[in-house]
Residue, then its C-alpha position, 0 to 999 in steps of 0.5 A: m543519494p538520497n538518505h535511508t531514513d527519507q524513504i518512506p516504507l512502503g509497506v506500511v502505505r501499503t497498509f494504509a492504502i488498504a485501511a482507507r480503501f476499507q476506512n476501517f483498521k478491523r476488515a483491513a487486518a482481515e485483509l492482509g491478515v494481521t492484527p488490528t492493532a498492527v494496522s493501527s501501529q503501522v498507520k501510526t507509523l507512517e503518521g509519524f514518517l509525515g508528519c501529520a494524522l491521516f486519520e481521526r481515531n474514536a472508539q468505534s470507526v475510523t476516517l481520514t483527515e482530509a490530508g489522508r483523503q489526499f494521500s489515499e488518493a495519491c496512494d491509489g494513482i501510484f500503485n494503480r501504475l505499480n500495477k499496470a508494470v508490472q502486468d506491462t513487465r511479465r507480458v514482455a517477459s512472456r513474450a521474450s521466453i523461447t520454447v525450445g523442444a528435440g524430437r528423436 
């Protein structure tokens, strides 16, 4: 059984994926409804978990590192598959629903 501390924190992965898409913490924060500082903090948490920098930061911008670019591409594929699984499950669930009516 995997150790709980070895499990990747999905919330911070989602935050990273959005920040990577925009390559801008302020725009990612607006999309997520949080502050840019919160985005930065979550990205730093993920970087600590992974043991590498995902963004190069300077005063005006952030840029994906090579590791960040590769992780971003992997995240895109995972989130696309997850979204498809949600759609497929909803489709199956909607077919399984039965509506029964009774007349007078």
